[in-house]
C-alpha positions as CSV (number, residue, x, y, z in Angstrom):
1,M,132.3,157.1,-4.8
2,N,132.5,159.2,-1.6
3,T,134.2,157.0,0.9
4,K,133.0,159.1,3.8
5,K,129.4,158.8,2.7
6,S,129.7,155.1,2.2
7,S,131.0,154.7,5.7
8,V,128.0,156.5,7.2
9,I,125.6,154.3,5.2
10,Y,127.5,151.2,6.3
11,K,127.4,152.3,10.0
12,T,123.7,153.1,9.8
13,A,122.9,149.8,8.2
14,S,124.9,148.0,10.8
15,A,123.2,149.8,13.6
16,G,119.8,148.9,12.1
17,T,120.7,145.3,11.7
18,I,121.9,145.1,15.3
19,I,118.6,146.7,16.5
20,L,116.6,144.3,14.4
21,I,118.5,141.4,15.8
22,I,118.0,142.6,19.3
23,F,114.3,143.1,18.7
24,C,113.9,139.7,17.1
25,S,115.8,138.1,19.9
26,W,113.7,139.9,22.5
27,A,110.5,138.9,20.6
28,W,111.6,135.3,20.4
29,I,112.4,135.1,24.1
30,D,109.2,137.0,25.1
31,F,107.0,134.7,22.9
32,H,108.5,131.5,24.3
33,K,108.2,133.0,27.8
34,A,104.5,133.7,27.2
35,L,104.1,130.0,26.2
36,I,105.2,128.7,29.6
37,E,104.4,131.4,32.1
38,P,101.1,131.2,34.0
39,A,98.6,133.7,32.6
40,V,95.9,133.1,35.3
41,I,97.4,134.2,38.6
42,G,95.4,134.0,41.9
43,N,91.8,132.8,41.8
44,A,90.2,131.0,38.8
45,V,88.3,133.3,36.5
46,L,85.2,132.9,34.4
47,I,84.9,134.2,30.8
48,E,81.7,134.1,28.8
49,I,82.0,133.9,25.0
50,N,78.8,135.1,23.3
51,K,77.7,134.2,19.8
52,G,79.3,136.7,17.3
53,D,82.2,137.8,19.6
54,S,85.2,138.7,17.5
55,F,88.7,137.6,18.4
56,E,89.5,141.1,19.6
57,Q,86.4,141.1,21.8
58,I,87.5,137.8,23.3
59,T,91.0,139.3,23.9
60,T,89.4,142.2,25.7
61,K,87.3,140.0,27.9
62,L,90.4,138.0,28.9
63,S,92.2,141.3,29.7
64,S,89.2,142.5,31.8
65,Q,89.5,139.4,33.9
66,N,93.1,140.2,34.8
67,V,94.5,137.4,32.7
68,K,98.2,138.3,32.2
69,F,99.3,138.1,28.5
70,R,100.3,140.1,25.5
71,P,97.5,140.2,23.0
72,I,99.9,140.0,20.1
73,W,101.2,136.6,21.2
74,L,97.6,135.3,21.7
75,R,96.8,136.3,18.1
76,V,100.1,134.8,16.8
77,L,99.4,131.5,18.6
78,A,95.7,131.5,17.4
79,V,96.7,132.1,13.8
80,Q,99.5,129.6,14.0
81,N,97.1,126.9,15.2
82,K,94.3,128.1,12.9
83,V,91.7,128.4,15.7
84,T,90.7,132.1,15.6
85,K,87.3,131.0,14.3
86,K,87.0,127.8,16.3
87,I,86.5,129.3,19.8
88,K,83.2,128.0,21.3
89,T,80.5,130.1,22.8
90,G,79.5,129.6,26.4
91,E,81.0,130.2,29.9
92,F,84.5,128.8,30.6
93,E,86.4,128.5,33.9
94,L,90.1,129.3,33.6
95,T,91.9,127.7,36.5
96,T,94.9,129.1,38.3
97,G,98.2,128.4,36.6
98,M,96.8,128.1,33.0
99,T,99.2,129.4,30.3
100,I,98.1,131.2,27.1
101,P,98.3,128.0,25.0
102,Q,96.2,126.1,27.6
103,I,93.6,128.9,27.7
104,L,93.3,128.9,23.9
105,T,93.0,125.1,23.9
106,H,90.4,125.2,26.6
107,L,88.3,127.8,24.7
108,V,88.4,125.6,21.6
109,N,88.2,122.1,23.0
110,G,87.4,122.4,26.7
111,K,84.2,121.8,28.6
112,R,82.0,124.7,29.4
113,K,81.4,125.7,33.1
114,Q,78.9,123.4,34.7
115,Y,76.4,124.3,37.4
116,A,74.4,121.9,39.5
117,L,70.7,121.7,40.6
118,T,69.7,119.1,43.2
119,I,66.2,117.8,43.4
120,P,65.7,115.8,46.7
121,E,63.5,112.8,46.9
122,G,60.1,113.6,48.2
123,W,59.8,117.1,46.8
124,S,56.6,118.3,45.2
125,F,56.5,119.9,41.7
126,K,55.7,123.2,43.4
127,E,59.0,123.0,45.4
128,I,60.9,122.2,42.3
129,L,59.5,125.2,40.5
130,Q,60.6,127.4,43.4
131,E,64.1,126.0,43.3
132,L,64.3,126.6,39.6
133,D,63.1,130.1,40.0
134,N,65.8,130.8,42.7
135,S,68.6,129.4,40.5
136,L,70.5,132.4,39.1
137,N,72.2,130.6,36.2
138,I,69.0,129.1,34.7
139,E,67.1,130.8,31.9
140,H,63.7,131.4,33.3
141,S,60.7,130.7,31.0
142,I,58.1,129.4,33.4
143,N,55.6,131.4,35.4
144,E,52.2,131.0,37.0
145,T,50.4,132.0,33.9
146,N,52.1,129.7,31.4
147,I,52.8,126.6,33.5
148,D,50.0,124.5,31.9
149,Q,51.3,125.5,28.4
150,V,54.9,124.6,29.4
151,V,53.8,121.2,30.8
152,Q,52.1,120.5,27.6
153,Q,55.2,121.4,25.6
154,I,57.4,119.2,27.8
155,T,55.0,116.2,27.6
156,T,54.8,116.4,23.8
157,D,58.6,116.3,23.4
158,T,59.2,113.5,20.9
159,K,61.4,111.3,23.1
160,V,59.1,111.9,26.1
161,T,55.9,111.2,24.2
162,T,57.3,107.8,23.1
163,K,58.1,106.8,26.6
164,L,54.8,108.0,27.9
165,T,53.1,105.9,25.3
166,N,55.1,102.8,26.1
167,L,54.2,103.2,29.8
168,N,50.5,103.8,29.0
169,I,50.6,107.3,30.6
170,P,48.3,109.7,28.7
171,A,50.0,113.1,28.5
172,D,46.7,114.9,28.9
173,E,46.1,113.3,32.3
174,L,49.3,114.5,33.8
175,Q,48.8,117.3,36.4
176,K,51.8,119.6,36.8
177,L,54.2,116.7,36.3
178,E,53.7,115.7,39.9
179,G,55.8,112.6,40.6
180,L,57.3,112.5,37.2
181,I,60.5,114.6,37.9
182,Y,63.3,112.2,38.8
183,P,65.1,113.3,42.1
184,D,68.8,113.7,41.2
185,T,71.6,116.2,40.8
186,Y,71.5,117.7,37.3
187,F,74.5,119.5,35.8
188,F,73.9,122.2,33.2
189,E,75.6,125.1,31.4
190,K,74.7,128.7,32.1
191,H,71.5,129.9,30.3
192,T,70.0,126.4,30.1
193,S,66.3,126.9,30.4
194,D,64.1,125.6,33.2
195,K,62.0,123.8,30.6
196,D,65.0,121.9,29.3
197,L,66.0,120.8,32.8
198,L,62.4,119.6,33.5
199,T,62.4,117.7,30.2
200,R,65.6,116.0,31.1
201,A,64.4,115.1,34.6
202,L,61.0,113.8,33.2
203,D,62.8,111.7,30.6
204,K,65.0,110.2,33.3
205,M,62.0,109.3,35.5
206,L,60.2,107.6,32.6
207,S,63.4,105.6,31.9
208,V,63.7,104.5,35.5
209,L,60.1,103.7,35.8
210,A,60.1,101.6,32.6
211,E,63.2,99.7,33.8
212,Q,61.7,99.0,37.2
213,W,58.3,98.0,35.8
214,Q,59.9,95.4,33.6
215,N,61.3,93.7,36.7
216,K,58.3,94.0,39.1
217,T,57.1,91.2,41.4
218,E,54.1,89.3,40.0
219,G,50.6,89.6,41.5
220,L,50.8,93.3,42.5
221,P,47.5,95.2,42.8
222,L,48.9,97.7,40.3
223,T,47.7,97.7,36.7
224,T,49.9,100.4,35.2
225,P,53.4,102.0,35.7
226,Y,51.6,105.2,36.7
227,E,49.9,103.5,39.5
228,A,53.2,102.2,40.7
229,L,54.5,105.8,40.6
230,I,51.6,107.0,42.7
231,L,52.2,104.3,45.3
232,A,55.9,105.0,45.3
233,S,55.3,108.7,46.0
234,I,53.2,107.8,49.0
235,I,55.9,105.4,50.3
236,E,58.5,108.2,49.7
237,K,56.6,110.6,52.0
238,E,55.9,108.0,54.7
239,T,59.5,107.1,55.5
240,A,63.0,108.2,54.8
241,Q,64.4,104.8,55.9
242,I,65.2,102.7,52.9
243,T,64.9,99.4,54.9
244,E,61.3,100.3,55.8
245,R,60.1,101.1,52.4
246,P,59.3,97.5,51.3
247,L,57.5,97.0,54.6
248,I,55.3,100.0,54.0
249,A,54.8,99.0,50.4
250,G,53.6,95.6,51.7
251,V,51.0,97.2,54.0
252,F,49.6,99.3,51.2
253,S,49.7,96.5,48.6
254,R,47.7,94.2,51.0
255,R,45.2,97.0,51.7
256,L,44.7,97.6,48.0
257,K,44.2,93.8,47.4
258,T,41.6,93.5,50.2
259,G,39.8,96.7,49.5
260,M,40.9,98.5,52.7
261,R,41.5,102.2,52.5
262,L,45.1,103.3,52.5
263,Q,44.5,105.9,55.3
264,T,47.8,107.6,54.8
265,D,48.4,111.1,56.2
266,P,50.7,112.4,53.4
267,T,47.9,112.1,50.8
268,V,45.6,114.1,53.1
269,I,48.2,116.8,53.5
270,Y,48.7,117.0,49.7
271,G,45.0,117.3,49.2
272,M,44.8,120.2,51.7
273,G,47.3,122.2,49.6
274,D,48.0,125.6,51.1
275,K,45.5,125.0,53.9
276,Y,47.9,122.7,55.6
277,A,49.5,124.5,58.6
278,G,51.6,121.8,60.1
279,N,49.0,119.6,61.8
280,I,46.1,117.4,60.7
281,T,42.9,117.6,62.6
282,H,39.9,115.2,62.8
283,Q,38.1,117.6,60.5
284,D,40.8,117.3,57.9
285,L,40.4,113.5,58.0
286,I,36.7,113.7,57.2
287,T,36.9,116.4,54.6
288,E,36.6,114.9,51.2
289,T,39.2,115.7,48.6
290,P,40.5,113.4,45.7
291,Y,43.5,112.7,47.8
292,N,41.9,111.9,51.2
293,T,42.7,108.2,51.5
294,Y,40.7,108.0,54.7
295,I,37.6,108.6,52.5
296,I,38.4,107.4,49.0
297,K,39.2,103.8,48.1
298,G,42.3,102.9,46.3
299,L,45.0,105.2,45.1
300,P,44.7,109.0,44.7
301,P,44.5,110.3,41.2
302,T,48.2,111.4,40.9
303,P,51.5,111.0,42.7
304,I,51.9,113.4,45.7
305,A,55.7,113.8,45.4
306,M,58.8,112.9,43.5
307,P,59.8,109.3,44.5
308,G,63.4,108.1,44.2
309,R,64.6,104.8,42.8
310,A,64.4,103.0,46.2
311,A,60.7,104.0,46.7
312,I,59.8,102.9,43.2
313,F,61.6,99.6,43.7
314,A,59.7,99.1,47.0
315,A,56.4,99.7,45.4
316,L,57.1,97.0,42.9
317,H,58.7,94.6,45.4
318,P,56.7,94.8,48.6
319,D,57.5,92.6,51.5
320,Q,55.6,89.3,51.9
321,S,54.5,89.5,55.5
322,D,50.9,89.9,56.7
323,N,51.2,93.4,58.2
324,L,48.3,95.7,57.6
325,Y,49.1,98.6,59.9
326,F,52.0,100.8,61.0
327,V,52.5,103.7,63.4
328,A,55.3,106.2,63.7
329,K,57.5,105.7,66.7
330,G,58.7,109.3,66.8
331,D,62.3,108.5,65.9
332,G,61.8,108.3,62.2
333,S,61.0,104.5,62.2
334,H,57.6,102.7,62.5
335,E,56.0,99.8,64.4
336,F,54.3,97.3,62.1
337,S,51.3,95.2,63.0
338,S,49.2,92.4,61.4
339,N,46.0,93.1,63.3
340,L,44.0,96.0,64.7
341,T,44.5,94.9,68.3
342,A,48.3,94.9,68.1
343,H,48.1,98.2,66.1
344,N,46.0,99.9,68.8
345,I,48.6,98.8,71.5
346,A,51.4,100.3,69.3
347,V,49.4,103.5,68.9
348,D,49.0,103.7,72.7
349,N,52.7,103.2,73.2
350,Y,54.0,105.6,70.6
351,Q,51.3,108.2,70.1
352,R,48.7,108.5,72.8
353,K,51.2,108.2,75.7
354,K,53.5,110.7,74.0
355,D,50.6,113.1,73.6
356,A,49.7,112.7,77.3
357,T,53.2,113.7,78.4
358,R,53.1,117.0,76.4
């Protein structure tokens, strides 16, 4: 055998082995470095995984968000943990300092990005629809032309229908879900539909109403939970002070029992609709609408706003005084009276004298 040739082969093999060892050592070090070094640097980033996205597409999306990593190590780690096909769809928030293993775990087991929608107490259904329409992360399916159809779909949802039946609320009598959307903050994932959010909020209101109705005070002038909801909506609009709500509920309950008209301005305003321009005139008080409680006896046909838990509780637990009247003091509170003479004095003190100083 040619000794010189053998020497060349040996040296070449030795050089290749050294290069291979160096490469493997570098790869080992680089891989373990990738496991512990932050991949999300600076601000948190959002990544949206769509149905049908391949692992390569997910890798590209991460890269486009300036996540620092080597795609090869992401693939190795995903194969090693058998999760290449287990990544969820949806929008995920990757927080600052996350490593590649943490990112992969988050995409497989983590919670999707949550957004919030707040419905304040006292809002009308119209105001809620406007808020939904203005929310960028909600899938919009409701418009002016299909609202009646959507309401019908929501009220015929299986779990909702059962609760409506238990509360003796006929679905076909509901008007625009007024009063039936529970005021709260709702968390949702991107692309959740407005219809789904309304269904959740309706279901919650029905649950709260059922719970409160079971624990009501005896002897109320209310025959159904829906009547309690109507009264609660009026109480909600009359005062923002929680401590006053049972007092106002007491006034209205006694009026209902004795056949007195409720004579409450918020119902008049609701009945005026878009005609209301900020003030109620004498003409408004004598104009007949289904909601003008200066003219009609008893409760209006539907709630006039979305009452919160405190207003519902007050409607079902009115105070036990003998007050029949109240007047706004101008500071958000009210003066309560048990007879018309005392009430007229309070009106003079808080309304007429104030008007005279303007």
